[in-house]
C-alpha positions in Angstrom: -16.4 155.4 -29.9 -15.7 154.0 -33.3 -18.8 151.7 -33.6 -17.5 150.0 -36.7 -14.3 149.1 -34.8 -16.4 147.9 -31.8 -18.5 145.6 -34.0 -15.4 144.1 -35.4 -14.1 143.5 -31.9 -17.4 141.7 -31.1 -16.9 139.7 -34.2 -13.3 138.7 -33.3 -14.0 137.5 -29.8 -16.4 134.9 -31.2 -14.3 134.0 -34.2 -11.2 133.0 -32.5 -12.6 129.7 -31.2 -12.4 127.9 -34.6 -9.7 127.1 -37.2 -9.6 128.3 -40.8 -9.2 126.3 -44.0 -8.1 127.7 -47.3 -11.4 127.1 -49.0 -13.3 128.7 -46.2 -11.1 131.7 -46.3 -11.7 132.3 -50.0 -15.5 131.9 -49.6 -15.7 134.2 -46.6 -13.4 136.9 -48.2 -16.1 137.4 -50.9 -18.5 138.5 -48.1 -16.2 141.1 -46.4 -17.5 144.0 -48.4 -21.1 143.3 -47.5 -20.3 143.0 -43.8 -18.4 146.2 -43.9 -21.2 148.0 -45.6 -23.7 146.7 -43.0 -21.4 147.9 -40.2 -21.1 151.3 -41.8 -24.9 151.6 -42.0 -25.2 150.7 -38.4 -22.7 153.3 -37.4 -24.5 156.1 -39.3 -28.1 155.1 -38.2 -27.5 154.2 -34.5 -29.4 156.3 -31.9 -27.4 157.2 -28.8 -28.8 157.1 -25.3 -30.1 158.7 -23.3 -33.3 159.1 -25.4 -36.7 157.5 -25.8 -37.0 155.1 -28.6 -40.5 154.3 -29.9 -41.2 150.6 -30.6 -43.9 150.7 -33.2 -47.1 152.1 -31.6 -46.8 149.7 -28.7 -44.0 150.6 -26.3 -41.1 152.9 -25.6 -37.6 152.0 -24.7 -35.9 154.6 -22.5 -32.5 153.9 -23.9 -29.9 154.6 -21.1 -26.6 156.4 -21.6 -23.9 154.0 -22.8 -26.2 152.1 -25.2 -26.9 152.4 -28.9 -30.2 151.5 -30.7 -29.9 150.3 -34.2 -33.2 150.8 -36.3 -34.9 147.9 -37.9 -33.6 148.3 -41.5 -29.9 148.5 -40.5 -30.3 145.8 -37.8 -31.9 143.4 -40.4 -29.0 143.9 -42.7 -26.5 143.3 -40.0 -28.3 140.2 -38.8 -28.4 138.9 -42.3 -24.6 139.1 -42.7 -24.3 137.3 -39.4 -26.2 134.4 -40.8 -29.6 135.0 -39.4 -32.9 135.7 -41.2 -34.9 138.1 -39.0 -38.6 138.2 -39.5 -41.3 140.9 -39.6 -41.2 141.0 -35.8 -37.8 142.6 -35.7 -37.7 146.1 -34.2 -34.0 146.7 -34.0 -30.9 146.0 -31.9 -29.2 147.4 -28.9 -25.4 147.6 -28.8 -23.0 148.7 -26.1 -20.9 151.9 -26.4 -18.0 150.4 -24.5 -15.3 149.1 -26.8 -14.6 146.1 -24.6 -18.2 144.9 -24.3 -19.0 141.7 -26.1 -22.8 141.4 -26.5 -25.7 142.4 -28.5 -29.5 142.6 -27.9 -32.0 141.8 -30.5 -35.4 143.5 -30.0 -38.6 142.0 -31.4 -42.3 142.7 -31.0 -44.6 139.7 -31.5 -48.3 140.5 -32.0 -49.5 137.1 -30.6 -52.3 138.6 -28.7 -52.9 138.7 -25.0 -50.9 135.9 -23.3 -52.4 134.4 -20.2 -49.8 134.0 -17.5 -51.7 131.6 -15.2 -49.3 128.7 -16.0 -46.4 130.6 -14.4 -47.7 129.7 -11.0 -47.4 125.9 -11.6 -44.7 125.4 -14.3 -42.0 122.9 -13.8 -38.5 124.0 -14.8 -37.3 120.5 -15.7 -40.3 120.0 -18.0 -39.8 123.4 -19.7 -36.1 122.5 -20.3 -37.1 119.2 -21.9 -39.6 121.0 -24.2 -36.9 123.6 -25.1 -34.5 120.8 -26.0 -37.1 119.1 -28.1 -37.8 122.3 -29.9 -34.2 122.8 -30.7 -34.0 119.3 -32.1 -36.9 120.0 -34.4 -35.2 123.1 -35.7 -32.1 121.0 -36.7 -33.9 119.9 -39.8 -34.0 123.5 -41.0 -30.4 124.0 -40.0 -29.3 121.1 -42.1 -31.1 122.4 -45.1 -29.4 125.8 -44.7 -26.0 124.2 -44.2 -25.7 125.4 -40.6 -24.3 123.2 -37.9 -26.9 121.5 -35.7 -27.2 122.6 -32.1 -28.5 121.4 -28.8 -29.7 123.0 -25.6 -27.4 122.0 -22.7 -29.2 123.3 -19.6 -30.4 126.3 -17.7 -28.2 129.3 -17.1 -31.1 130.9 -15.3 -34.4 129.0 -14.9 -37.5 131.1 -15.8 -38.4 134.0 -13.5 -41.7 135.8 -14.0 -42.9 139.0 -12.2 -46.7 139.0 -12.2 -46.8 142.6 -11.2 -44.5 144.1 -13.9 -45.4 141.3 -16.4 -41.7 140.8 -17.1 -40.2 137.3 -17.8 -36.5 136.3 -18.0 -34.8 133.0 -18.6 -31.5 131.8 -20.1 -30.2 128.5 -21.5 -26.8 127.5 -22.8 -26.3 125.8 -26.2 -23.6 124.1 -28.1 -23.0 122.3 -31.4 -24.7 118.9 -31.5 -22.4 116.1 -30.6 -19.7 118.6 -29.7 -16.6 117.2 -27.8 -16.3 117.7 -24.1 -15.1 121.2 -23.3 -16.5 122.7 -26.5 -17.5 126.3 -26.3 -21.1 127.2 -25.5 -23.3 130.1 -26.6 -26.0 131.6 -24.5 -29.0 133.9 -24.9 -30.4 135.9 -21.9 -34.0 136.1 -22.9 -36.2 138.8 -21.5 -39.8 139.7 -22.3 -42.5 142.2 -21.3 -46.2 141.3 -21.9 -48.6 143.8 -23.4 -52.3 143.9 -24.3 -51.8 142.7 -27.9 -48.5 140.8 -27.7 -45.1 141.1 -26.2 -41.7 142.7 -26.7 -38.6 140.5 -26.4 -35.1 141.7 -25.6 -32.6 138.8 -26.2 -29.0 139.3 -25.2 -26.5 137.2 -27.1 -23.1 136.6 -25.7 -20.6 133.9 -24.7 -21.4 131.6 -21.8 -18.4 132.8 -19.9 -19.5 136.4 -20.1 -23.2 136.0 -19.1 -22.9 137.0 -15.5 -20.9 140.1 -16.5 -23.6 141.2 -19.0 -26.8 140.1 -17.3 -27.2 143.5 -15.6 -27.2 145.1 -19.1 -30.2 142.9 -20.1 -32.0 143.6 -16.8 -31.4 147.4 -17.2 -32.8 147.4 -20.7 -35.8 145.4 -19.6 -36.5 147.8 -16.8 -36.3 150.7 -19.3 -39.1 149.2 -21.4 -42.7 150.2 -21.0 -45.9 149.7 -23.0 -47.8 152.8 -24.0 -51.1 153.9 -22.6 -53.8 151.6 -23.9 -51.3 148.9 -24.9 -50.5 147.7 -21.4 -51.3 144.2 -20.1 -53.8 145.7 -17.7 -55.7 147.4 -20.6 -56.9 144.0 -21.9 -60.5 143.9 -22.8 -61.9 140.3 -22.9 -64.9 141.4 -25.0 -62.8 142.7 -27.9 -59.1 141.6 -27.7 -57.4 138.6 -29.2 -56.1 136.0 -26.8 -52.9 134.2 -27.8 -52.9 130.6 -28.9 -50.4 129.7 -26.2 -49.6 130.7 -22.6 -46.6 132.1 -20.9 -44.8 128.7 -20.5 -44.6 128.4 -24.3 -42.3 131.4 -24.4 -39.9 129.2 -22.6 -40.8 125.6 -23.4 -41.0 125.2 -27.1 -44.1 126.4 -28.9 -42.9 129.9 -29.3 -39.4 128.7 -30.2 -40.9 126.5 -32.9 -43.4 129.0 -34.2 -41.3 132.2 -34.0 -37.8 131.0 -34.4 -36.6 132.4 -31.0 -34.1 129.6 -30.7 -32.5 130.4 -34.0 -30.7 133.3 -32.4 -29.1 131.1 -29.9 -26.1 129.5 -31.6 -26.8 130.2 -35.3 -25.3 133.6 -34.8 -22.3 132.2 -33.1 -21.8 129.2 -35.3 -22.0 131.3 -38.4 -19.6 133.9 -37.1 -17.0 131.3 -36.0 -16.6 130.5 -39.7 -15.1 133.9 -40.3 -12.0 133.2 -38.3 -9.8 133.3 -41.5 -10.7 136.9 -42.0 -10.2 137.7 -38.4 -6.8 136.1 -38.2 -5.4 137.0 -41.6 -7.0 140.4 -42.5 -8.6 142.1 -39.6 -5.5 144.0 -38.4 -5.0 145.5 -41.9 -8.6 146.4 -42.2 -8.6 148.2 -38.8 -5.5 150.3 -39.7 -6.9 151.2 -43.1 -10.3 152.0 -41.7 -8.8 154.6 -39.4 -6.9 156.3 -42.2 -9.8 156.8 -44.5 -13.6 156.4 -44.1 -14.4 158.1 -47.3 -12.3 155.8 -49.6 -12.7 152.3 -48.1 -10.0 149.9 -48.9 -10.6 146.6 -50.8 -11.1 143.4 -48.9 -7.9 142.0 -47.3 -6.1 139.4 -49.4 -5.4 135.9 -48.2 
């Protein structure tokens, strides 16, 4: 597979929901070279499954066949050109090999400490959703400062599900631009987590709302392929020496984690930023694809308006 071409296909499927303006086209064309360089780095550095991918000294992802793992450095650059600012918790990204797949998974490890899961027995999905919506509203102040469209959480795509034996959590909510008209497109994250002794790993799948049922099995397969190392498992917790997290499991769904760690920023900021690139997608992408196939050593200049 030509990974560079596949990434551009991923870009296009999210771009074509907006309309271009001449001023936007000029501004975005200035960024084409950086995006292409980021995509090239991803293609060179990507690890192909099947193979075991170490996640710091904490866990191992048994990457299945048909998936690519992008190391942290290249993933950070790619996320930056997508309009996100990943933090120190970023471990990398997982991308599909299939050319027609339209999703990405962002992998993080958060060293929050041992997260007590007692509240999973009694949590209320409606209350968690309200907290999630409030957390998204609080983040809109930062979005305005960065010139990014405000967003809101619409509702559950999948209410929180927690397995107290495997210590795995999954939930999904849909989002859209704030005050968007009826029928406006919605983005979605399928958020999965595995708890460990000193923190947790998150695997967050980003796609379009209309595609979530198609790609949910990919997120579930990747979560099942994740395991903490000996001594780092949830069951290895030592109450006499280990740090206990400031928040419980419900906070990974209901707002505290979203506010502290920026988990919600990946829902929508990615899509909203990418939709602005429609001018490049419509005007120049075809030419870029054909030139890219002809020569990888001598990349062409950005397409003209």
